[in-house]
VOPAGU-2260 file (C-alpha; in pm, 1 decimal, decimal comma):
REM VOPAGU-2260
SITE   aa  ch    i         X         Y         Z
SITE  MET   A    0   -3521,0   -8878,4   -3651,3
SITE  GLY   A    1   -3327,3   -8539,8   -3717,9
SITE  ALA   A    2   -3088,4   -8422,7   -3540,3
SITE  LYS   A    3   -3171,8   -8179,5   -3292,6
SITE  ARG   A    4   -3262,6   -7792,5   -3377,6
SITE  ALA   A    5   -3229,0   -7465,9   -3094,2
SITE  VAL   A    6   -3602,8   -7311,6   -3053,6
SITE  ALA   A    7   -3569,5   -6996,8   -2956,8
SITE  GLY   A    8   -3487,5   -6932,8   -2624,3
SITE  LYS   A    9   -3394,2   -7300,4   -2579,0
SITE  PRO   A   10   -3097,4   -7447,6   -2572,4
SITE  ALA   A   11   -3006,7   -7755,0   -2873,9
SITE  PHE   A   12   -2932,8   -8014,3   -2597,3
SITE  SER   A   13   -2873,1   -8066,2   -2243,5
SITE  ARG   A   14   -2513,2   -8020,2   -2135,5
SITE  ARG   A   15   -2237,2   -8209,1   -1962,9
SITE  ARG   A   16   -2198,2   -7988,5   -1614,4
SITE  VAL   A   17   -1972,6   -7720,2   -1570,9
SITE  ASN   A   18   -1787,5   -7630,0   -1323,6
SITE  THR   A   19   -2040,7   -7299,0   -1204,4
SITE  GLY   A   20   -1835,7   -7041,9   -1131,2
SITE  LEU   A   21   -2111,0   -6773,5   -1091,5
SITE  GLN   A   22   -2369,2   -6711,2    -846,1
SITE  VAL   A   23   -2685,8   -6553,7    -757,6
SITE  MET   A   24   -2574,6   -6237,5    -648,0
SITE  SER   A   25   -2269,1   -6218,6    -922,9
SITE  ILE   A   26   -2133,6   -5948,7   -1120,1
SITE  ALA   A   27   -2022,1   -6011,3   -1495,3
SITE  LYS   A   28   -1974,9   -5803,0   -1741,2
SITE  ALA   A   29   -2166,8   -5752,9   -2070,4
SITE  ALA   A   30   -1970,3   -5954,6   -2316,6
SITE  ASP   A   31   -2215,9   -5744,6   -2637,1
SITE  ASN   A   32   -2321,5   -5496,6   -2794,0
SITE  SER   A   33   -2642,4   -5504,1   -2584,1
SITE  GLY   A   34   -2567,5   -5143,0   -2392,5
SITE  ALA   A   35   -2580,4   -5273,7   -2059,6
SITE  LYS   A   36   -2179,1   -5267,5   -1979,4
SITE  GLU   A   37   -2240,2   -5434,5   -1595,2
SITE  VAL   A   38   -2481,9   -5649,3   -1451,4
SITE  MET   A   39   -2530,4   -5868,2   -1164,6
SITE  ILE   A   40   -2685,6   -6242,2   -1133,8
SITE  ILE   A   41   -3038,7   -6158,0    -945,1
SITE  GLY   A   42   -3175,5   -6587,8   -1002,4
SITE  VAL   A   43   -3102,9   -6898,8   -1231,2
SITE  PRO   A   44   -3434,5   -7038,9   -1399,9
SITE  GLY   A   45   -3455,4   -7417,3   -1320,3
SITE  TYR   A   46   -3256,8   -7414,5   -1062,4
SITE  HIS   A   47   -3416,6   -7639,1    -736,2
SITE  GLY   A   48   -3153,6   -7650,9    -452,8
SITE  ARG   A   49   -3232,4   -7712,1     -89,2
SITE  LEU   A   50   -3425,5   -7451,6     156,9
SITE  ARG   A   51   -3133,5   -7129,8     132,0
SITE  ARG   A   52   -2906,7   -7250,5     -62,5
SITE  VAL   A   53   -2814,6   -7009,0    -321,4
SITE  PRO   A   54   -2819,5   -7051,8    -709,4
SITE  PRO   A   55   -2474,0   -7142,0    -865,8
SITE  ALA   A   56   -2444,1   -7069,2   -1290,7
SITE  GLY   A   57   -2123,4   -7190,6   -1526,5
SITE  VAL   A   58   -2065,6   -7143,6   -1829,0
SITE  GLY   A   59   -2368,0   -7220,8   -2085,3
SITE  ASP   A   60   -2614,7   -7106,4   -1841,6
SITE  LEU   A   61   -2877,3   -6917,7   -1900,5
SITE  VAL   A   62   -2962,9   -6631,2   -1652,5
SITE  VAL   A   63   -3142,0   -6411,9   -1518,1
SITE  VAL   A   64   -2979,8   -6025,5   -1464,8
SITE  SER   A   65   -3063,3   -5688,6   -1306,5
SITE  VAL   A   66   -2798,9   -5452,7   -1520,8
SITE  LYS   A   67   -2606,1   -5174,2   -1328,6
SITE  LYS   A   68   -2431,0   -4943,3   -1525,2
SITE  GLY   A   69   -2478,0   -4879,1   -1876,1
SITE  ILE   A   70   -2700,8   -4666,3   -2087,6
SITE  PRO   A   71   -2961,3   -4476,5   -1935,2
SITE  GLU   A   72   -3236,4   -4736,3   -2099,4
SITE  MET   A   73   -3062,7   -5026,6   -2046,5
SITE  ARG   A   74   -3009,1   -5000,9   -1652,7
SITE  LYS   A   75   -3218,3   -5089,3   -1327,5
SITE  LYS   A   76   -3408,0   -5351,9   -1634,5
SITE  VAL   A   77   -3412,6   -5748,2   -1603,2
SITE  PHE   A   78   -3319,4   -5989,6   -1861,5
SITE  LYS   A   79   -3237,4   -6289,6   -1899,9
SITE  ALA   A   80   -2860,3   -6372,6   -2030,7
SITE  ILE   A   81   -2629,9   -6668,0   -2111,1
SITE  VAL   A   82   -2359,1   -6663,3   -1887,1
SITE  VAL   A   83   -2014,9   -6726,5   -2196,6
SITE  ARG   A   84   -1743,2   -6714,0   -1999,8
SITE  GLN   A   85   -1589,3   -6772,1   -1619,4
SITE  ARG   A   86   -1304,9   -6740,9   -1384,7
SITE  ARG   A   87   -1329,3   -7024,8   -1195,6
SITE  PRO   A   88   -1113,3   -7325,3   -1348,7
SITE  TYR   A   89   -1316,3   -7593,1   -1561,8
SITE  LYS   A   90   -1267,7   -7905,2   -1618,1
SITE  ARG   A   91   -1309,7   -8059,8   -1996,0
SITE  PRO   A   92   -1343,3   -8361,7   -2079,1
SITE  ASP   A   93   -1086,3   -8449,8   -2268,6
SITE  GLY   A   94    -870,4   -8313,3   -1931,7
SITE  THR   A   95    -785,6   -7939,7   -2021,0
SITE  TRP   A   96    -846,9   -7675,4   -1809,1
SITE  VAL   A   97   -1043,8   -7307,2   -1917,6
SITE  ALA   A   98   -1043,0   -7033,7   -1675,9
SITE  PHE   A   99   -1156,4   -6653,4   -1862,0
SITE  GLU   A  100   -1034,6   -6418,2   -1679,4
SITE  ASP   A  101   -1331,5   -6220,4   -1648,4
SITE  ASN   A  102   -1661,9   -6357,0   -1578,6
SITE  ALA   A  103   -1935,2   -6250,2   -1856,4
SITE  VAL   A  104   -2255,3   -6211,7   -2018,2
SITE  VAL   A  105   -2519,6   -6130,6   -2322,2
SITE  ILE   A  106   -2839,7   -6050,9   -2274,0
SITE  LEU   A  107   -3090,9   -6191,2   -2452,3
SITE  MET   A  108   -3412,9   -6013,0   -2574,5
SITE  PRO   A  109   -3775,3   -6167,3   -2422,1
SITE  GLU   A  110   -3852,5   -6396,3   -2721,3
SITE  GLY   A  111   -3413,9   -6558,1   -2648,2
SITE  THR   A  112   -3240,4   -6386,8   -2915,9
SITE  PRO   A  113   -2917,0   -6155,9   -2839,0
SITE  LYS   A  114   -3022,3   -5837,7   -2759,0
SITE  GLY   A  115   -2701,1   -5714,8   -2933,4
SITE  THR   A  116   -2544,4   -5767,7   -3284,3
SITE  GLU   A  117   -2146,2   -5811,9   -3157,1
SITE  ILE   A  118   -1969,3   -5998,5   -2924,6
SITE  ARG   A  119   -1714,0   -5856,8   -2780,2
SITE  GLY   A  120   -1357,6   -6126,7   -2642,8
SITE  PRO   A  121   -1386,0   -6527,7   -2677,3
SITE  ILE   A  122   -1644,1   -6725,6   -2549,3
SITE  ALA   A  123   -1645,2   -7070,9   -2344,4
SITE  ARG   A  124   -1742,6   -7347,6   -2645,5
SITE  GLU   A  125   -1981,5   -7481,8   -2446,7
SITE  ALA   A  126   -2219,5   -7187,0   -2406,5
SITE  ALA   A  127   -2141,4   -7143,6   -2857,4
SITE  GLU   A  128   -2247,5   -7580,0   -2888,5
SITE  ARG   A  129   -2556,9   -7528,2   -2635,2
SITE  TRP   A  130   -2658,0   -7140,5   -2827,6
SITE  PRO   A  131   -2641,3   -7193,0   -3192,7
SITE  GLN   A  132   -2697,5   -6801,3   -3214,5
SITE  ILE   A  133   -2467,9   -6672,7   -3001,7
SITE  ALA   A  134   -2183,8   -6867,9   -3165,1
SITE  ASN   A  135   -2345,9   -6659,1   -3479,9
SITE  LEU   A  136   -2255,4   -6399,2   -3341,4
SITE  ALA   A  137   -1903,1   -6438,6   -3189,7
SITE  SER   A  138   -1622,1   -6382,5   -3309,8
SITE  MET   A  139   -1334,2   -6559,3   -3083,2
SITE  ILE   A  140   -1490,9   -6895,3   -2991,5
SITE  VAL   A  141   -1229,5   -7104,2   -2766,6
């Protein structure tokens, strides 16, 4: 058996649960140069929760976003995105706690590749391990 490889739009492997710091209707910054500045999370694919419970999302999760601020071609459009930073602290297996100063996402194309060509600011190691294509564009992995 060989090592698991990431397929476009699919994570390389399942992840350990991270404290969810975002939910539907949360506002986040776009950390890439796709043209979007600010997005709102409008869905979390794969979440099957209780009736009327607001779906949560954490670092490394795939979310559906609506662009609220950005270039006119991007505004009012719906995209998939990956959460790369969250304000809410979460604990790593080695016992360290990690928290970022903002909530940020990287916008994806319909085929699952990142829309931008660079990612501004640090990204969480959990997101980089789960999504290798995002790790390739990242300038700093924390």
